[in-house]
C-alpha positions as CSV (number, residue, x, y, z in Angstrom):
1,X,14.4,17.7,-23.4
2,X,17.5,16.4,-21.6
3,X,17.5,13.0,-19.9
4,X,20.1,10.8,-18.2
5,X,18.6,7.4,-18.7
6,X,19.8,3.9,-19.2
7,X,18.2,0.9,-20.9
8,X,17.6,-1.9,-18.5
9,X,18.7,-5.5,-19.2
10,X,15.1,-6.7,-19.6
11,X,14.3,-4.0,-22.2
12,X,17.5,-4.7,-24.0
13,X,16.6,-8.3,-24.3
14,X,13.2,-7.4,-25.8
15,X,14.8,-5.0,-28.3
16,X,17.2,-7.7,-29.5
17,X,14.5,-10.4,-29.7
18,X,13.5,-9.6,-33.3
19,X,10.0,-9.2,-34.8
20,X,7.1,-10.3,-32.7
21,X,5.2,-13.4,-33.6
22,X,1.5,-13.5,-34.2
23,X,-0.5,-12.4,-31.2
24,X,2.4,-10.4,-29.8
25,X,3.4,-6.8,-30.5
26,X,6.5,-4.9,-29.5
27,X,6.6,-1.2,-29.1
28,X,9.8,0.7,-30.0
29,X,10.2,4.0,-28.1
30,X,12.7,6.5,-26.6
31,X,10.5,7.1,-23.6
32,X,12.3,5.0,-21.0
33,X,10.7,7.0,-18.2
34,X,7.3,5.8,-19.3
35,X,8.0,2.1,-19.0
36,X,6.3,1.7,-15.6
37,X,3.2,3.4,-16.9
38,X,3.0,1.2,-20.0
39,X,3.7,-2.0,-18.1
40,X,1.5,-1.3,-15.1
41,X,-1.4,0.8,-16.5
42,X,-1.7,1.3,-20.2
43,X,-0.9,-2.2,-21.6
44,X,-3.0,-4.0,-18.9
45,X,-6.0,-1.8,-19.9
46,X,-5.5,-2.6,-23.6
47,X,-5.1,-6.3,-22.9
48,X,-8.2,-6.4,-20.7
49,X,-10.2,-5.4,-23.8
50,X,-8.1,-7.5,-26.2
51,X,-7.0,-10.6,-24.2
52,X,-5.7,-12.3,-27.3
53,X,-3.0,-9.7,-28.0
54,X,0.2,-9.4,-25.9
55,X,2.1,-6.1,-26.1
56,X,5.6,-5.4,-24.8
57,X,7.0,-1.9,-24.4
58,X,10.7,-2.1,-25.2
59,X,12.4,1.4,-25.0
60,X,15.8,2.5,-26.0
61,X,17.6,5.4,-24.3
62,X,16.8,8.7,-26.0
63,X,20.2,9.6,-27.3
64,X,20.5,6.2,-29.0
65,X,17.0,5.8,-30.2
66,X,17.2,7.2,-33.7
67,X,20.4,5.4,-34.7
68,X,19.4,2.1,-33.0
69,X,15.9,2.1,-34.5
70,X,17.2,2.8,-38.0
71,X,19.7,-0.1,-37.6
72,X,16.9,-2.5,-36.5
73,X,14.5,-1.4,-39.2
74,X,17.1,-1.9,-41.8
75,X,18.0,-5.4,-40.4
76,X,14.3,-6.4,-40.2
77,X,14.5,-6.9,-36.4
78,X,12.6,-3.9,-35.2
79,X,9.3,-4.1,-33.2
80,X,5.8,-3.9,-34.8
81,X,4.9,-0.5,-33.4
82,X,7.2,2.5,-33.8
83,X,6.9,5.5,-31.5
84,X,7.4,8.5,-33.8
85,X,9.2,11.7,-33.2
86,X,7.6,14.7,-35.0
87,X,8.4,15.8,-38.5
88,X,11.6,15.0,-40.3
89,X,13.0,12.1,-38.3
90,X,9.8,10.1,-38.8
91,X,9.3,11.5,-42.3
92,X,12.7,10.0,-43.3
93,X,11.6,6.6,-42.0
94,X,8.5,6.8,-44.1
95,X,10.4,7.8,-47.2
96,X,12.7,4.8,-46.7
97,X,9.7,2.5,-46.6
98,X,9.9,1.7,-42.9
99,X,6.4,2.9,-41.9
100,X,3.0,2.1,-43.3
101,X,0.6,4.7,-44.6
102,X,-2.2,5.3,-42.1
103,X,-4.6,7.5,-44.2
104,X,-7.5,5.1,-43.7
105,X,-6.7,4.0,-40.2
106,X,-9.9,3.8,-38.2
107,X,-8.8,6.0,-35.3
108,X,-7.4,8.9,-37.3
109,X,-10.8,10.7,-37.3
110,X,-10.3,11.3,-33.6
111,X,-7.5,13.8,-34.3
112,X,-7.8,17.3,-35.7
113,X,-5.9,18.1,-38.8
114,X,-3.4,20.3,-36.8
115,X,-2.4,17.2,-34.8
116,X,-1.7,15.1,-37.9
117,X,0.7,17.6,-39.6
118,X,3.7,16.4,-37.6
119,X,3.4,13.0,-39.2
120,X,2.4,13.8,-42.7
121,X,4.3,14.3,-46.0
122,X,4.9,18.0,-46.9
123,X,1.9,17.9,-49.3
124,X,-0.3,16.4,-46.6
125,X,-1.3,13.5,-48.8
126,X,0.2,10.7,-46.6
127,X,-0.1,10.2,-42.9
128,X,2.3,7.6,-41.4
129,X,2.0,7.9,-37.6
130,X,-1.1,8.3,-35.4
131,X,-0.8,11.4,-33.1
132,X,-0.4,10.6,-29.4
133,X,0.7,13.5,-27.3
134,X,1.9,17.1,-27.1
135,X,3.8,19.2,-24.5
136,X,2.8,22.8,-23.6
137,X,5.3,25.5,-22.8
138,X,4.9,28.2,-20.1
139,X,6.2,29.2,-16.7
140,X,6.1,27.5,-13.3
141,X,6.1,29.8,-10.2
142,X,6.8,29.1,-6.5
143,X,3.5,29.7,-4.7
144,X,5.1,30.3,-1.3
145,X,7.4,33.1,-2.7
146,X,4.5,34.7,-4.6
147,X,2.4,34.6,-1.4
148,X,5.2,36.1,0.7
149,X,5.7,39.0,-1.7
150,X,2.0,39.5,-2.4
151,X,2.4,38.8,-6.1
152,X,-0.3,37.8,-8.5
153,X,0.1,35.7,-11.7
154,X,1.3,38.1,-14.5
155,X,-1.0,38.4,-17.5
156,X,0.8,41.1,-19.5
157,X,4.5,41.8,-20.2
158,X,4.3,44.8,-18.0
159,X,3.0,42.6,-15.2
160,X,5.7,40.1,-15.8
161,X,8.6,42.6,-15.5
162,X,7.1,44.3,-12.5
163,X,6.9,40.8,-10.9
164,X,10.5,40.1,-11.7
165,X,11.6,43.5,-10.3
166,X,9.7,42.8,-7.0
167,X,11.3,39.4,-6.6
168,X,14.8,40.8,-7.3
169,X,14.2,43.7,-4.9
170,X,13.4,41.1,-2.2
171,X,16.8,39.5,-2.7
172,X,15.6,36.4,-4.3
173,X,16.5,34.9,-7.7
174,X,13.7,35.9,-10.1
175,X,14.2,33.3,-12.8
176,X,15.7,29.8,-12.9
177,X,17.3,29.6,-16.3
178,X,20.9,29.0,-17.6
179,X,22.5,29.0,-21.0
180,X,25.1,26.3,-20.7
181,X,23.1,23.7,-22.4
182,X,21.7,26.2,-24.9
183,X,18.7,24.1,-26.1
184,X,16.3,25.7,-23.5
185,X,16.9,29.1,-25.0
186,X,15.3,28.0,-28.2
187,X,12.9,25.1,-27.5
188,X,11.6,26.6,-24.3
189,X,12.1,30.4,-24.4
190,X,12.3,31.7,-28.0
191,X,9.5,29.6,-29.5
192,X,7.3,30.0,-26.4
193,X,7.4,33.7,-25.7
194,X,7.7,34.5,-29.4
195,X,4.4,32.9,-30.3
196,X,2.5,35.9,-28.9
197,X,4.6,38.3,-31.0
198,X,4.5,36.5,-34.4
199,X,0.9,35.4,-33.8
200,X,1.5,31.7,-33.7
201,X,0.8,29.9,-37.0
202,X,0.5,33.2,-38.9
203,X,4.1,33.9,-38.3
204,X,5.3,30.3,-38.7
205,X,3.5,29.8,-42.0
206,X,4.6,33.2,-43.1
207,X,8.3,32.1,-42.8
208,X,7.5,28.9,-44.6
209,X,5.8,30.6,-47.5
210,X,8.4,33.4,-47.7
211,X,6.1,36.3,-46.8
212,X,7.9,36.9,-43.6
213,X,11.6,37.1,-42.6
214,X,13.3,36.6,-39.3
215,X,14.4,40.2,-39.6
216,X,10.8,41.4,-39.3
217,X,9.9,43.3,-36.1
218,X,7.9,40.5,-34.5
219,X,10.9,38.1,-34.5
220,X,13.5,40.7,-33.6
221,X,11.4,41.9,-30.7
222,X,11.3,38.4,-29.3
223,X,15.1,38.4,-29.0
224,X,14.8,41.9,-27.5
225,X,12.6,40.5,-24.8
226,X,15.1,37.7,-24.1
227,X,18.0,40.2,-23.9
228,X,16.1,41.9,-21.0
229,X,16.0,38.6,-19.1
230,X,19.8,38.8,-18.3
231,X,19.0,41.2,-15.5
232,X,16.9,38.6,-13.7
233,X,19.0,35.4,-14.2
234,X,21.0,33.7,-11.4
235,X,24.6,34.7,-10.8
236,X,26.9,32.7,-13.2
237,X,23.9,31.7,-15.4
238,X,26.2,31.3,-18.4
239,X,27.6,28.1,-16.8
240,X,24.2,26.9,-15.4
241,X,22.8,23.7,-16.9
242,X,19.2,22.5,-17.3
243,X,19.7,20.3,-14.2
244,X,21.1,23.2,-12.3
245,X,18.0,25.3,-13.1
246,X,15.7,22.4,-12.0
247,X,17.5,22.3,-8.7
248,X,17.4,26.0,-8.2
249,X,13.6,26.0,-8.6
250,X,12.9,22.8,-6.7
251,X,14.9,24.0,-3.6
252,X,12.9,27.3,-3.5
253,X,15.9,29.5,-4.4
254,X,14.2,30.9,-7.6
255,X,10.7,32.1,-8.0
256,X,10.0,31.5,-11.7
257,X,11.0,28.7,-14.0
258,X,10.5,28.9,-17.8
259,X,9.7,25.3,-18.9
260,X,7.5,22.8,-20.6
261,X,4.8,20.6,-19.2
262,X,7.0,17.5,-19.2
263,X,8.7,19.0,-16.0
264,X,5.5,18.7,-13.9
265,X,6.3,15.1,-12.9
266,X,9.9,16.1,-12.0
267,X,8.8,18.7,-9.5
268,X,5.9,16.7,-8.2
269,X,8.5,14.5,-6.5
270,X,9.5,17.5,-4.2
271,X,6.8,17.3,-1.5
272,X,7.8,20.6,0.0
273,X,7.5,22.5,-3.3
274,X,4.2,24.2,-4.1
275,X,4.1,25.4,-7.6
276,X,1.7,26.6,-10.2
277,X,1.8,27.6,-13.9
278,X,1.1,30.6,-15.9
279,X,1.2,31.1,-19.7
280,X,3.4,33.5,-21.6
281,X,2.1,37.0,-20.8
282,X,0.7,39.0,-23.8
283,X,2.0,42.4,-24.8
284,X,-1.0,44.2,-23.5
285,X,-4.4,43.4,-21.9
286,X,-7.0,42.1,-24.4
287,X,-4.4,40.7,-26.9
288,X,-5.1,37.3,-28.3
289,X,-2.8,34.8,-26.6
290,X,-0.9,32.0,-28.3
291,X,0.7,29.0,-26.7
292,X,3.4,26.6,-27.9
293,X,1.5,23.3,-27.8
294,X,4.1,21.1,-29.5
295,X,3.2,17.8,-31.2
296,X,5.7,15.6,-29.5
297,X,4.9,11.9,-30.0
298,X,3.0,9.6,-32.4
299,X,3.0,5.9,-33.3
300,X,3.3,4.1,-36.6
301,X,3.4,0.5,-37.9
302,X,6.6,-1.1,-39.0
303,X,6.1,-1.9,-42.7
304,X,7.8,-5.3,-42.1
305,X,5.7,-6.3,-39.1
306,X,4.4,-9.8,-39.3
307,X,1.3,-8.9,-37.2
308,X,-0.2,-5.8,-38.8
309,X,-3.8,-6.8,-38.1
310,X,-3.2,-6.6,-34.3
311,X,-1.0,-3.5,-34.7
312,X,-4.0,-1.8,-36.4
313,X,-6.2,-2.9,-33.4
314,X,-3.7,-1.3,-31.1
315,X,-3.6,2.0,-33.0
316,X,-7.4,2.1,-32.9
317,X,-7.2,1.8,-29.1
318,X,-4.6,4.6,-29.1
319,X,-7.3,6.8,-30.6
320,X,-9.9,6.0,-27.9
321,X,-11.1,8.1,-25.0
322,X,-9.8,5.4,-22.7
323,X,-6.3,5.8,-23.8
324,X,-6.6,9.7,-23.9
325,X,-7.7,9.6,-20.2
326,X,-5.1,7.1,-19.0
327,X,-2.2,8.6,-20.9
328,X,-2.8,12.2,-20.0
329,X,-3.3,11.4,-16.3
330,X,-0.6,8.8,-15.9
331,X,2.1,10.5,-18.0
332,X,1.6,13.9,-16.4
333,X,2.6,16.8,-18.6
334,X,2.0,14.9,-21.9
335,X,-1.4,15.8,-23.3
336,X,-3.5,13.7,-25.6
337,X,-3.8,15.2,-29.1
338,X,-7.2,13.6,-29.7
339,X,-10.6,15.4,-29.7
340,X,-11.7,13.6,-26.6
341,X,-12.5,15.6,-23.5
342,X,-10.1,14.5,-20.7
343,X,-10.7,15.2,-17.0
344,X,-7.1,16.1,-16.0
345,X,-6.4,15.3,-12.4
346,X,-3.1,17.0,-11.8
347,X,-3.8,20.7,-11.0
348,X,-0.8,22.1,-12.8
349,X,-1.4,19.9,-15.9
350,X,-5.1,20.9,-15.7
351,X,-4.1,24.6,-15.7
352,X,-1.8,24.2,-18.7
353,X,-4.2,22.1,-20.9
354,X,-6.9,24.7,-20.0
355,X,-4.9,27.3,-22.0
356,X,-6.1,25.6,-25.2
357,X,-9.6,27.0,-24.5
358,X,-8.4,30.6,-24.3
359,X,-5.4,30.7,-26.6
360,X,-4.5,29.7,-30.1
361,X,-2.1,26.8,-30.4
362,X,1.1,26.7,-32.4
363,X,4.2,24.4,-32.5
364,X,7.9,25.1,-32.1
365,X,8.7,27.6,-34.8
366,X,11.4,25.7,-36.7
367,X,10.1,22.2,-36.2
368,X,8.7,21.8,-39.7
369,X,10.9,22.0,-42.7
370,X,13.1,24.9,-41.4
371,X,15.8,22.8,-39.9
372,X,16.5,20.6,-42.9
373,X,19.2,22.7,-44.6
374,X,22.8,23.8,-43.8
375,X,23.4,25.6,-41.5
376,X,21.0,23.7,-39.3
377,X,18.5,26.3,-38.0
378,X,17.9,24.3,-34.8
379,X,21.6,24.5,-33.9
380,X,21.8,28.1,-35.0
381,X,18.8,29.1,-32.8
382,X,20.4,27.4,-29.8
383,X,23.6,29.4,-30.5
384,X,22.2,32.9,-31.2
385,X,19.4,32.8,-28.5
386,X,22.0,31.8,-25.9
387,X,24.3,34.6,-27.0
388,X,21.5,37.2,-26.9
389,X,20.7,36.3,-23.3
390,X,24.4,36.2,-22.5
391,X,24.6,39.8,-23.9
392,X,27.2,38.7,-26.5
393,X,24.9,39.3,-29.6
394,X,22.4,41.9,-30.4
395,X,18.8,40.9,-31.2
396,X,19.2,42.4,-34.7
397,X,22.4,40.5,-35.3
398,X,20.7,37.3,-34.1
399,X,17.8,37.8,-36.6
400,X,20.2,38.6,-39.4
401,X,22.2,35.4,-38.8
402,X,19.2,33.2,-38.8
403,X,17.6,34.8,-41.9
404,X,20.9,34.6,-43.8
405,X,21.4,31.0,-43.0
406,X,17.8,30.2,-43.9
407,X,18.0,32.0,-47.2
408,X,21.1,30.0,-48.2
409,X,19.1,26.9,-48.9
410,X,15.4,27.7,-48.6
411,X,14.1,29.3,-51.8
412,X,11.1,31.1,-50.4
413,X,13.3,32.8,-47.8
414,X,15.6,34.4,-50.4
């Protein structure tokens, strides 16, 4: 996700204030956008049930979070509670001794095993952050344009391309997507539409275990689908940024927007925009559907915290139904990973979380293990996926480049 955020003076003061004293907890996070929800809703709810514990939410701007947090942890001045990014970033903190093991944490039983994987060691023996929230990938569509053209929500790939053709024939921009920033082509497009082709976890685990290769048909065909998208992109899409795409959709100039649930709150600000969501269409009617339901955020305890007892109390509350309800409904587009049933109020968010009932969930393809080596698969996927959509690289060449780079350092891929 791309943000243009600044750390406020008050938050900066909190960050620099050192470890909390007994009875006070400080939360480290990169989610500056969430500060109002924490300060006005979440923390008052916690403190109502636990009046003896004061909690402060002290975020750092996303681009600076990893380095600034590492520096504070090393200096012994970090907060008591650490908001955890998924997989290797937080695993590295755990390996350095900065995060406590949470295997026996009281609230962990509220989360399925699939939700815990993002904050576990590779062997699954140690869990170091409690799962909090995921984001779900799909498509937003402009309801007014769909109504004007008599379009239904596409369920199959044939429906999808027929819909795009009708929008294009009507003289409108079918799809709000650019390739200038590159990251969307992997984190939103490739790992979302590909899940149906490589069958979610079956394909992802196959790559990790070495039984599958990126040059296999299910992966190549995903890039083939992306190559077809060039015909439906805005003029000059190669120079179009993420922000440009948001603007194109919010102003009603494009009918469909490939995205993630985090963008719901962004478009809810546009009172004149009526939009809905549909999941990635399956190849043919009756196929099992798969969604990218990506583990995005957890929370751990600073190993050097002077107030671990209260920190444990807070984590237990994070695992409660109360938190699941509040967080999912106040941080629209971020969905609780717990087993609790949540009555989601926002209609678009309700639609997206409802896909969990009908589809099998998976995570972003290369999030676990695959981006550890050199060349970085994350960066490589940004590059080749953008080039495929830009018609500068063939799908087969994209697959070959990713597989060759993977095999250079990952033994099962050789």
